[in-house]
N, C-alpha and C positions, 0 to 999 in steps of 0.2 A: 665610683662611677666615672669621675673625670679621668682617673688613671686608665680605665678600660677604653675610654674614647681616644685618649692619646695613644695608647698601644695600637688600636685599630688604625688610626691615622698613620702612625709610623709604619705599620705593616703594609698599608696601601701604597705609601710613597716608595718603600723599598721594593715592593713587588713590581712597581712601574719602571724600575731601573733595569736596563738591559745589561747583561754580561757578555753579549755577543760582540766580537771584535772583527774588523774587516780581515785581519790576519788569519782568522779561522778558515778562510776560503782560499788560501794561497794556492792549493793544489787543484782547485776546481776549474773545470773548463766548460765552455770556451772562455778565453780570457777577455775581460771587458776593459777596453780603453775608451772612455767617453769621447775623447777627441777624434777617434776613428768612427765609433758607432753612430754618433749624431751628425756627421757630415752628410749633407744632402737632405732629402725629405724623410721625415719620420712621422708616423701617425700613432696616436695613443688614444685609448678609450679608458675612462676612469669613473670612479664613484667616490663620493665622500659619505662616510658613515659617522653618525654621532656616537657618543660614548656608549649608548645603549645598543648599537649595531643597526640602527635604523638608517636606511639610505636616504640622505637629504638632498643629494645632488648627483646628476649624471652628466657626463660631458665627453666631448671629443677634442683632441688637441692636434693641430697640424703644425709641425716644427720644421723650420728650414735652418740648417746649421752650416756654418763655415768655420774653418780653422786656419788662422793666419797669425804669424808672429807669436806663437805659443798661446794664442787666445781663441777659445771656442766661443762663438757667438751663436746663441739659440734664439731665433725669432719665432715666438710661440703665439698661435692664435687659438683661443679657447671658444668652443661652441657648446653652450649648455642646453639641456633638454627644454628648459623654460623659455628658450629663444634669446637669452642674453648672450653677449659676446664679450671677450676680454682679450687683451694683448699683454704679453710680457716679453722682454728682451733680456736674456741673460748674457753676461760677459764673464767667462770662466777662464782663469789663467792656471796653467800647469806650472807648479813651482819646481825649482831645481831638485828638491828632495823627493819629487814624485807625488806630493800632495797637491790639492787644488784649492783655489779660493775664487769666489765669484760675487757678483752683485747684479741686482735687477731692481727696477722700480718696486717699492714696497718692502724690499728686504732691508732690515735694520742691521747696520754694521756689515760684516763680511760673512758670507757663507763659506763653510770649510768642508772639504771632502778628501776622501782617501779611497784608493782602489787596491784590490788584491785578488788574484785569480779571476773568478767570474763575478765578483761583488764590488759594489761601490756604495759608500756611505756618505751622505750629504746632509749637513746639519746647518740650520739657519733659523732666524726669527723673521717672521713676515707680519707686517702691519696690515691686517685684513679689514677693509671697510665693510661695515654692516649697518645699513640704514643711515642714521645720523651720527654714528660713532665708529670707532675702529678698535680692533683687538690685536695686541701683539702676541702672536702664537709661535711656539717653537715647533719646527718640523724636523724630524729625525727620519730621513729617507734612506731606505735600503733598496738597492737595485741589484738584480741577479740576471745575468745573461744566460739564456737557455739555447738549446739547439735551434737551428733554423732562424736565427736572428731575433727571436722573441726575447724582449727584455721586460721582466716583471719588477714592479716598484710598489713597495708598501711604505707609507709614511705615517709615523705615529705623531699625532698633533697634541701638544700639551700647553697649558698655561699655568705658571707657577708650580710646575711639576705634576699637575693633575691632568689626567686624560681628558681631552676634549673630543677626540674622534680619530679617524684614520682615513687616509686616501689610498686607494688601490688603483694602479694603472698597469696597462699592458701596452707595450710599444712594439711596433713592427715596422719594417722597411717595405714600402710598396714596390 
């Protein structure tokens, strides 16, 4: 019995591991360079779904981006359907090897990113406040630039390797 439970747990954890690599998208177009895409105003609409697929939150994000001295600054204003608002300011630096690292309030440590073709993968831990406590959640964001400047983003959210939910966003340039 215990062996069966451990095997199921192991299979669950392995199934949650992605084999997708950003290099899989090298030849995909249009090419996504976040330091170009996010300069100026960008609008996004998104949802958060729990691990059962139930939509728990809907929101709009207004982003104003600047790129100076190899640093992309994203000033993000979140407007939730329940009337609450939030603000986040990202500082993202492009490194000499072409990868990215960034920080924002609530991000634990350094966020790390990599781009290739039309894809960008962004991984970080976020300390999410909920009521009187907070949860350190890992975000594994995948962004894909489409025709007409539409950028699709799917973030898998985990804690201790277990699926918590996902965030889906659609960005566009007004």
